[in-house]
DOSE-498458 format. One record per residue (C-alpha): residue number from 1; residue in three letters; x, y, z negated. Coordinates in steps of 0.001 Angstrom, whole numbers, padded with zeros to 6 digits. Each point is the difference from the previous one (the first is absolute). Example, Ala and Ser with C-alpha at 12.3 -4.5 7.8 and 13.67 -1.06 7.14 Angstrom:
# residues 2
  nr rest      xx      yy      zz
   1  Ala  012300 -004500 -007800
   2  Ser  001370  003440  000660
//
This chain:
# residues 396
  nr rest      xx      yy      zz
   1  Unk -050347 -034530 -036190
   2  Unk  003786 -001305 -000605
   3  Unk  002841  001747 -001477
   4  Unk  001323  002791  001475
   5  Unk  002846 -000405  002500
   6  Unk  003618  000605 -001181
   7  Unk  002432  001596  002069
   8  Unk  003871  000313 -001050
   9  Unk  002032  002730  001024
  10  Unk  003901  000474 -000130
  11  Unk  001295  003216 -000713
  12  Unk -001581  002785 -002202
  13  Unk  000990  002852  002679
  14  Unk -002181  002445  001551
  15  Unk -001343 -002631  002625
  16  Unk -000576 -002554 -002664
  17  Unk -001748  001973 -002618
  18  Unk -002108  001859  002426
  19  Unk -001185 -003613  001359
  20  Unk -000572 -001357 -003740
  21  Unk -002252  002986 -000586
  22  Unk -001893 -000642  003473
  23  Unk -000353 -003464 -000807
  24  Unk -001204  000555 -003626
  25  Unk -002711  002150  001149
  26  Unk -001300 -002738  002051
  27  Unk -000187 -002010 -003195
  28  Unk  003070 -002268  001057
  29  Unk  002398 -001291 -002790
  30  Unk  003276  001524  000693
  31  Unk  003581 -001182 -001495
  32  Unk  002713  002450  001279
  33  Unk  003702 -001697 -000721
  34  Unk  002867  002642 -000383
  35  Unk  003371 -000675 -000502
  36  Unk  000983  003281 -001917
  37  Unk -001034  000232 -003842
  38  Unk -002133  003200  001053
  39  Unk -001455  001685  002780
  40  Unk  002902  002147  001304
  41  Unk  000874  001692  003349
  42  Unk  003467  001163  001207
  43  Unk -000224  002926  002216
  44  Unk -001502  003775 -000417
  45  Unk -002706  001247  001927
  46  Unk -002489 -001423  002268
  47  Unk -002598  001358  002738
  48  Unk -003435 -000983 -000695
  49  Unk -001854  000709  003424
  50  Unk -003776 -000075  000663
  51  Unk -000638 -003333  001351
  52  Unk  001632 -001307 -003228
  53  Unk -001617  002348 -002486
  54  Unk -003446 -001239  001262
  55  Unk  000917 -003414 -001093
  56  Unk  001431  001437 -003391
  57  Unk -003211  002315 -000584
  58  Unk -002313 -003204  000983
  59  Unk  001522 -001794 -003110
  60  Unk -000736  002999 -002422
  61  Unk  003286  001545 -000292
  62  Unk -000415  003245  001459
  63  Unk  000013  002144 -002955
  64  Unk  003093 -001921 -001509
  65  Unk  001715  000366  003364
  66  Unk -000927  003802  000198
  67  Unk  001100  000687 -003469
  68  Unk  003670 -001406  000795
  69  Unk  000385  000921  003638
  70  Unk  000542  003312  001970
  71  Unk -001728  001130  003561
  72  Unk  002632  001879  001609
  73  Unk -001666  002866  002081
  74  Unk  002199 -000966  003149
  75  Unk  003465 -001096  001432
  76  Unk  002622  002429  000981
  77  Unk  002133 -001428  002780
  78  Unk  003499  001299  000207
  79  Unk  002189 -001390  002875
  80  Unk  003757  000377  000167
  81  Unk  000523  002407 -002926
  82  Unk -002740  002620  001043
  83  Unk -000357  002732 -002792
  84  Unk -003929  000033  000508
  85  Unk -002269 -002823  000612
  86  Unk -000395 -000996  004108
  87  Unk -003663 -000812 -001249
  88  Unk -002154 -000728 -002954
  89  Unk -002286 -002552  000680
  90  Unk -003201  000139 -001875
  91  Unk -001011 -002564 -002774
  92  Unk -001966  001083 -003235
  93  Unk -003681  000071  000163
  94  Unk -000276 -000275  003842
  95  Unk  001348 -003564 -000232
  96  Unk -002783 -000894 -002380
  97  Unk -002691  001831  002212
  98  Unk  001360 -001862  003259
  99  Unk  000871 -003438 -001658
 100  Unk -002420 -000043 -003059
 101  Unk  002667 -000585 -002682
 102  Unk  003027  002254 -001280
 103  Unk  003675 -000173  001003
 104  Unk  002078 -000162 -002902
 105  Unk  003204 -000828 -001534
 106  Unk  000853 -001465 -003261
 107  Unk  003004 -001959 -001780
 108  Unk -000124 -003718  000596
 109  Unk  000250 -001083 -003354
 110  Unk -003245  002291 -000960
 111  Unk -002158 -001791  002674
 112  Unk  001164 -003319 -001052
 113  Unk -000978  001073 -003641
 114  Unk -003516  001200  001270
 115  Unk -000371 -003407  001557
 116  Unk  001188 -002148 -002998
 117  Unk -001992  001935 -002251
 118  Unk -003349 -000791  002081
 119  Unk  001029 -003650  000145
 120  Unk  000271 -000110 -003519
 121  Unk -003615  001134 -000785
 122  Unk -001199 -003187  002381
 123  Unk -000556 -003295 -002086
 124  Unk  000503 -002021  003317
 125  Unk  003472  001280  000676
 126  Unk  002814 -001661 -001898
 127  Unk  003701  001539  000718
 128  Unk  002668 -002666 -001074
 129  Unk  003456  001885 -000266
 130  Unk  003319 -001495 -000468
 131  Unk -000700 -002774  002602
 132  Unk  003264 -001317  000909
 133  Unk -001120 -002328  003125
 134  Unk -003048 -001423  001327
 135  Unk -000406 -003293  002529
 136  Unk -002848 -000472  002147
 137  Unk -001461 -003034  001575
 138  Unk -002820 -000184  002142
 139  Unk -002523 -002793  000757
 140  Unk -003493 -000110  000895
 141  Unk -000043  003489  000927
 142  Unk  000719  000781 -003846
 143  Unk  003365  001191 -001585
 144  Unk  001435 -001115 -002983
 145  Unk  001806  002700 -001918
 146  Unk  002811 -000754 -002532
 147  Unk  001380  002961 -001579
 148  Unk  003195  000262 -002273
 149  Unk  000208  002546 -003052
 150  Unk  003252  000794 -001563
 151  Unk -000781 -002208 -003016
 152  Unk -000054 -002767  002441
 153  Unk -003674 -000828 -000019
 154  Unk -002138 -000736  002969
 155  Unk -003307  001045  001176
 156  Unk -001631 -002303  002397
 157  Unk -003290  000822  002057
 158  Unk -001700 -000447  003059
 159  Unk -001357  003019  001045
 160  Unk -002134  000650  003039
 161  Unk  002838  001920  001662
 162  Unk  003455  001475 -000541
 163  Unk  001175  003499  001451
 164  Unk  003378  000901 -000009
 165  Unk  000315  003817 -000650
 166  Unk  003643 -000598 -000957
 167  Unk  001699  002576  001918
 168  Unk  002506  000316  002927
 169  Unk  002003 -003193 -001749
 170  Unk -003131 -002053 -000100
 171  Unk  000572 -003369 -001178
 172  Unk -003511 -000945  001067
 173  Unk  001111  001047  003553
 174  Unk  003251 -001764  000277
 175  Unk -000444 -002893 -002280
 176  Unk -003685 -001138  000717
 177  Unk -000635  001758  003641
 178  Unk  003109 -001026  001424
 179  Unk  000144  003839  000939
 180  Unk  003155  001881  000402
 181  Unk  001881  002247 -002139
 182  Unk  000113  003869 -000352
 183  Unk  002062  001676  002680
 184  Unk  002100  002812 -000663
 185  Unk -000962  003191  002360
 186  Unk  003405  001552 -000004
 187  Unk -001833  003040 -002295
 188  Unk  000410  000673 -003692
 189  Unk -002263  002178 -002285
 190  Unk  001903  002309 -002496
 191  Unk -002692  001033 -002776
 192  Unk  000204  002156 -003033
 193  Unk -002093  002419 -001900
 194  Unk  001216  003727 -000739
 195  Unk -001310  002727 -002190
 196  Unk -002798  002365  001746
 197  Unk  002086  002901 -001019
 198  Unk  003033 -001138  001670
 199  Unk -001743  000339  003829
 200  Unk -003040  002331 -000889
 201  Unk  001934  002791  001829
 202  Unk  001198 -002176  003003
 203  Unk -003198 -001865  000797
 204  Unk -003838  000488 -000122
 205  Unk -000971 -002373 -002725
 206  Unk -003531  000383  000638
 207  Unk  001046 -002060  003200
 208  Unk  001988 -002856  001166
 209  Unk  003058  000803  001824
 210  Unk  001717 -002091  002916
 211  Unk  003438  000667  001056
 212  Unk  000941 -001554  003307
 213  Unk  003544 -000714  001212
 214  Unk  001425 -002358  002167
 215  Unk  001900 -002016 -002515
 216  Unk -002498  000091 -002602
 217  Unk -003382  001433 -001349
 218  Unk -000992  001114 -003357
 219  Unk -003603  000208 -001231
 220  Unk -001005  002250 -003362
 221  Unk -002978  000168 -001708
 222  Unk -001022  001083 -003525
 223  Unk -001136 -002512 -002949
 224  Unk -001792  002739 -002294
 225  Unk -001337 -002780 -002022
 226  Unk  003813 -001024 -000976
 227  Unk  001505  003672  000058
 228  Unk  002100 -001087  002861
 229  Unk  000971  000183  003802
 230  Unk  000238 -003255  002116
 231  Unk  002554 -000202  002514
 232  Unk  000574 -002817  002355
 233  Unk  002943  000171  002258
 234  Unk  000188 -002485  003117
 235  Unk  003364 -000855  001268
 236  Unk  001496 -002524  002660
 237  Unk  002321 -002468 -001916
 238  Unk  001963 -003112  001328
 239  Unk -000943 -003057 -001673
 240  Unk  003560 -000614 -001035
 241  Unk  000056  003006 -002073
 242  Unk -003188 -000827 -001924
 243  Unk  001877 -001830 -002929
 244  Unk  001461  003627 -000695
 245  Unk -002825  002094 -000192
 246  Unk -000786 -000115 -003450
 247  Unk  003573  001426 -000500
 248  Unk -000246  003031  002231
 249  Unk -002342  002882  000806
 250  Unk -001347  000681  003463
 251  Unk  002496  001188  002630
 252  Unk -001881  002854  001344
 253  Unk  001583  003533  001096
 254  Unk -002027  002789  000044
 255  Unk  001712  002194  002135
 256  Unk -001462  003211  000348
 257  Unk -003270 -001013 -001411
 258  Unk  000139  001854 -003303
 259  Unk -003577 -001457 -000907
 260  Unk  001386 -003434  000181
 261  Unk  003021  000902 -001839
 262  Unk -001909  001412 -002868
 263  Unk -002020 -003165 -000205
 264  Unk  002973 -002176 -000102
 265  Unk  001573  002179 -002766
 266  Unk -003004 -000442 -001901
 267  Unk  000466 -004021  000091
 268  Unk  003753 -000150 -000195
 269  Unk  000629 -003775 -000288
 270  Unk -003266 -001053 -001300
 271  Unk -001546 -002003  002771
 272  Unk -001338 -003570 -000089
 273  Unk  000412 -001906  003285
 274  Unk -002927 -002310  001300
 275  Unk  000978 -002297  002784
 276  Unk -002819  000035  002676
 277  Unk -001074 -003343  001108
 278  Unk -002851 -000996  002469
 279  Unk -002003 -003377  000459
 280  Unk -001679 -001105  003023
 281  Unk -001145 -003292 -000247
 282  Unk -002834 -001710  002154
 283  Unk -000940 -002346 -002752
 284  Unk -002226  001759 -002675
 285  Unk -001760 -003068 -001672
 286  Unk  000016 -003627 -000079
 287  Unk -002938 -001887 -001234
 288  Unk -001100  001668 -003327
 289  Unk  003262  001628 -000460
 290  Unk  000277  003965  001660
 291  Unk  002157  003205 -000102
 292  Unk -001034  003621 -000541
 293  Unk  001953  003400  000042
 294  Unk  003723 -000084  000122
 295  Unk  000495 -003780  000045
 296  Unk -001955 -000163  003308
 297  Unk  001037  003247  001644
 298  Unk  002531  002108 -001594
 299  Unk  000937  002918  002094
 300  Unk  001823  003342  000080
 301  Unk -001459  002722 -001938
 302  Unk -000011  002573  002853
 303  Unk -003528  000243  000358
 304  Unk -000706 -000116 -004037
 305  Unk -002115 -003186  000559
 306  Unk  002188 -002883 -002060
 307  Unk -002552  000241 -002888
 308  Unk -002864  001076  001799
 309  Unk -000445 -003367  001969
 310  Unk  000329 -002098 -002924
 311  Unk -003041  001993 -001442
 312  Unk -001571 -000498  003342
 313  Unk  000915 -003921  000167
 314  Unk -001645 -000248 -003868
 315  Unk -003366  001644  001141
 316  Unk -000312 -002303  003296
 317  Unk  001070 -003273 -001615
 318  Unk -002052  000249 -003423
 319  Unk -003375 -000291  001751
 320  Unk  001074 -002843  002314
 321  Unk  001483 -001859 -003024
 322  Unk -003412  000488 -001934
 323  Unk -002045 -001110  002935
 324  Unk  001897 -002231  002295
 325  Unk -000874 -004174  000023
 326  Unk  003664 -000374 -000643
 327  Unk  003163  001916 -000878
 328  Unk  001637 -000935  003456
 329  Unk -002905  001519  001849
 330  Unk  000233  003141 -002246
 331  Unk  003668  000421  000797
 332  Unk -000590 -001017  003866
 333  Unk -002719  002906  000252
 334  Unk  002265  002389 -002031
 335  Unk  003173 -000545  002427
 336  Unk -002419  000524  002956
 337  Unk -001199  003395 -001506
 338  Unk  003067  001297 -001365
 339  Unk  003193 -001235  002138
 340  Unk -000761  002154  003180
 341  Unk -000416  003332 -002172
 342  Unk  003053 -000628 -002489
 343  Unk  002091 -000381  003112
 344  Unk -000912  003138  001696
 345  Unk  000777  001628 -003387
 346  Unk  003442 -001882 -000156
 347  Unk  000651  001316  003502
 348  Unk -001036  003316 -000855
 349  Unk  002289  000505 -002954
 350  Unk  003065 -001272  002393
 351  Unk -000843  002444  002265
 352  Unk -000355  002946 -002377
 353  Unk  003534 -000933 -001170
 354  Unk  001533  000324  003651
 355  Unk -002041  003356  000306
 356  Unk  001313  001318 -003560
 357  Unk  003528 -000465  001145
 358  Unk  000044  001350  003563
 359  Unk  003148  001486  000897
 360  Unk  000125  002677  002789
 361  Unk -001426  000596  002522
 362  Unk -002636 -002229 -000867
 363  Unk -000476  001709 -003040
 364  Unk -000932  003094  001847
 365  Unk -003342 -001968  001441
 366  Unk -000933 -001372 -003317
 367  Unk  000316  003649 -001314
 368  Unk -002053  001364  002813
 369  Unk -002854 -002579 -000481
 370  Unk  000001  000571 -003886
 371  Unk -000431  003584  000784
 372  Unk -002509 -000094  002395
 373  Unk -002206 -002427 -001401
 374  Unk -000493  002461 -002661
 375  Unk -000812 -000442 -003860
 376  Unk -002744 -002636  000712
 377  Unk  001164 -001441  003031
 378  Unk  000975 -003307 -002136
 379  Unk -003811 -000626 -000966
 380  Unk -001055 -001504  003289
 381  Unk  003364 -002280  000259
 382  Unk -001086 -001359 -003643
 383  Unk -003603 -000736  000597
 384  Unk  001145 -003487  000459
 385  Unk  002145 -000417 -003137
 386  Unk -002067  002172 -002486
 387  Unk -003388 -000600  001163
 388  Unk  000222 -003698 -000335
 389  Unk -002749 -001154 -002501
 390  Unk  001561 -003315 -001338
 391  Unk -003123 -000419 -002108
 392  Unk -002080 -000449  002827
 393  Unk  002317 -001927  001959
 394  Unk -000157 -002701 -002850
 395  Unk -003792 -000223  000080
 396  Unk  000283 -000685  004035
//
């Protein structure tokens, strides 16, 4: 029996670390190259739906995630300044019963910490921080990787495969796969955390709240582990204004919406803008070099599936890299299994953005559908999404 295969991964984000864990469980040697000095994540909260949770649970992370996440009872939907919810969509135990895993929210940094802590327990995972650059060459279906650390030292290796999990601005995609750059979507997410006391008499903090308006929408959910409430406000911004976003708060007028006015007052100027970009590339691999996560398919967050798609990618790709005769064969099979699904999720996310921002009279039709479908009407619509089994897909 020969030496175990080695896979290099660019990026110690959610997709990269999930893939590292999945590969390590198959006995592969894994080296993760990370440009930052430590595992870190910009942003605030994220939602972990059942399709992603099944993957994370299979990696032995169920208890760690449960201890640092929160399972909302439902989603209160407030269109156009309504005083009471138009509908409360059921989450909680009903989601777990239908889809085989819970739906939860948690802070991005907490999920990354869970993944990093798990990775550190594997002797066959090596995470190299402060990598200033890397160079890839490919010949005879084997990549050659040269990575530079801050001291100018270089490590050189010829792994079985190289995976770019280096995010929306992926160097792997643009430099080595001749892929396109990220495209600005016209939308910006403004994020912040506030103390629960600031909103406890405005919203039910046992649930997620979704406030809809033709010009924006706001998602609010609690993060009890951090004694905070996560707010994500999505607005449309002209590209020429992006350079000044860091110097101003979002330009939102609450009008007669007293709930929104209270929420905005609780935040003040403490918003952090996040420019929303997307990636659509037909080329996910070339020879022994491939892409996962946002590097391959960054999308709008309006289906709350960006991180979930990277987690699914890891579950599908790992067994292919472990068993395929070549990395190129593994990446080719991976793309065939994943591209159609990911495109469907990208399209659904973009469609949700349009639905959330509908103006009169189209908003009347939207609200009627939400009301008529009832509190569990979304279950049937989500079967294809939450019911997906990435682990079984990777074995196919």
